[in-house]
C-alpha positions as CSV (number, residue, x, y, z in Angstrom):
1,X,-0.3,-0.3,-0.1
2,X,1.3,3.5,-0.9
3,X,0.6,6.7,0.5
4,X,-2.0,7.7,-1.5
5,X,-3.8,4.6,-0.8
6,X,-3.3,4.8,3.0
7,X,-4.9,7.9,2.7
8,X,-8.0,6.4,0.7
9,X,-8.3,3.4,3.3
10,X,-8.5,5.6,5.6
11,X,-10.9,8.5,4.2
12,X,-8.2,10.9,4.9
13,X,-9.3,12.4,1.3
14,X,-12.1,14.2,0.1
15,X,-11.0,15.9,-2.8
16,X,-7.3,16.3,-4.6
17,X,-5.5,17.4,-6.8
18,X,-4.9,15.1,-10.2
19,X,-1.2,15.0,-9.5
20,X,-1.1,13.8,-5.7
21,X,-1.4,10.2,-6.3
22,X,1.8,10.0,-8.5
23,X,3.7,13.2,-6.3
24,X,2.8,11.1,-3.4
25,X,4.1,7.5,-5.0
26,X,7.1,9.1,-6.7
27,X,8.7,11.7,-5.0
28,X,10.2,12.6,-1.6
29,X,8.1,15.6,0.4
30,X,8.7,17.5,3.4
31,X,6.1,18.7,5.5
32,X,5.7,20.6,8.5
33,X,3.2,22.0,11.5
34,X,3.8,24.6,13.7
35,X,3.7,24.4,17.9
36,X,3.7,26.4,20.4
37,X,6.3,25.9,23.2
38,X,4.5,28.3,25.9
39,X,4.6,25.1,27.8
40,X,6.9,21.5,27.8
41,X,3.7,19.9,26.7
42,X,1.1,19.6,23.8
43,X,-2.1,19.4,24.3
44,X,-4.2,17.0,22.7
45,X,-5.4,19.1,19.2
46,X,-1.9,18.5,18.5
47,X,-2.2,15.0,18.2
48,X,-4.7,14.5,14.7
49,X,-1.5,16.7,13.2
50,X,1.0,15.2,14.8
51,X,0.5,11.4,13.5
52,X,-0.4,12.8,10.0
53,X,3.5,13.6,10.0
54,X,3.6,10.1,11.8
55,X,2.7,8.7,8.5
56,X,4.1,10.7,6.1
57,X,7.4,9.7,7.6
58,X,6.8,6.0,8.1
59,X,6.3,6.2,3.9
60,X,9.5,8.2,3.5
61,X,9.1,11.3,3.5
62,X,10.8,13.9,6.1
63,X,9.0,15.8,8.9
64,X,9.7,18.7,10.4
65,X,7.9,20.3,13.4
66,X,8.3,23.9,13.9
67,X,8.4,25.3,17.2
68,X,7.4,29.3,17.2
69,X,10.7,30.4,19.7
70,X,9.9,34.0,19.2
71,X,6.3,33.4,19.8
72,X,6.8,31.8,23.3
73,X,9.9,34.6,23.9
74,X,7.2,37.6,23.1
75,X,3.6,36.5,24.0
76,X,0.7,36.0,21.2
77,X,-1.6,38.2,22.2
78,X,-4.6,37.1,19.6
79,X,-8.0,36.9,20.7
80,X,-7.1,37.0,24.2
81,X,-8.0,40.3,26.7
82,X,-4.6,40.3,28.0
83,X,-1.0,39.4,27.0
84,X,0.6,36.3,28.0
85,X,2.9,35.8,30.3
86,X,6.2,36.5,28.4
87,X,8.7,33.5,28.8
88,X,12.9,33.7,29.1
89,X,15.1,31.6,26.5
90,X,15.3,29.2,29.5
91,X,12.0,28.3,29.8
92,X,11.5,28.2,26.3
93,X,13.8,26.1,25.6
94,X,13.4,24.0,28.2
95,X,9.6,23.6,26.8
96,X,11.3,22.7,23.2
97,X,12.7,19.6,25.1
98,X,10.0,18.8,26.6
99,X,8.0,19.3,23.2
100,X,10.3,16.9,21.4
101,X,10.4,14.3,23.5
102,X,6.8,13.8,23.7
103,X,7.1,14.2,19.5
104,X,9.9,11.6,19.5
105,X,6.8,8.8,20.6
106,X,5.5,9.2,17.2
107,X,8.1,10.6,14.7
108,X,12.2,9.3,14.3
109,X,14.3,11.6,14.9
110,X,16.7,9.5,14.1
111,X,15.9,7.2,11.6
112,X,18.8,7.0,8.4
113,X,16.7,8.5,5.7
114,X,14.3,11.0,6.6
115,X,14.8,11.6,10.0
116,X,12.2,14.4,11.5
117,X,13.5,17.5,12.8
118,X,12.7,20.4,15.4
119,X,13.7,23.4,14.3
120,X,13.6,26.6,16.4
121,X,11.7,30.1,14.8
């Protein structure tokens, strides 16, 4: 079974571009999702995209987890009535380590051909 067939079998495709089947079968893709490192642990809402990255990696593609360290340092008040507490560099780094530990249960950061990466932006 290839990745396209896996997506179909799991009823994960509603609409797709005509070339998707060929691209997934013949090219190695890189996919990413972003996380907010305001805590050392991800919430359950992150599970679905993490599982998507894990599935892509199992089929030979490269997953990247992007942690918004800059946002963690300065806060993101979008949609909030008060500002979020600012974090220190040390707090953000500790949170990133916790997130990487959680992600390592799903993603292989030591894979030979397509290791997962975590990037702090």
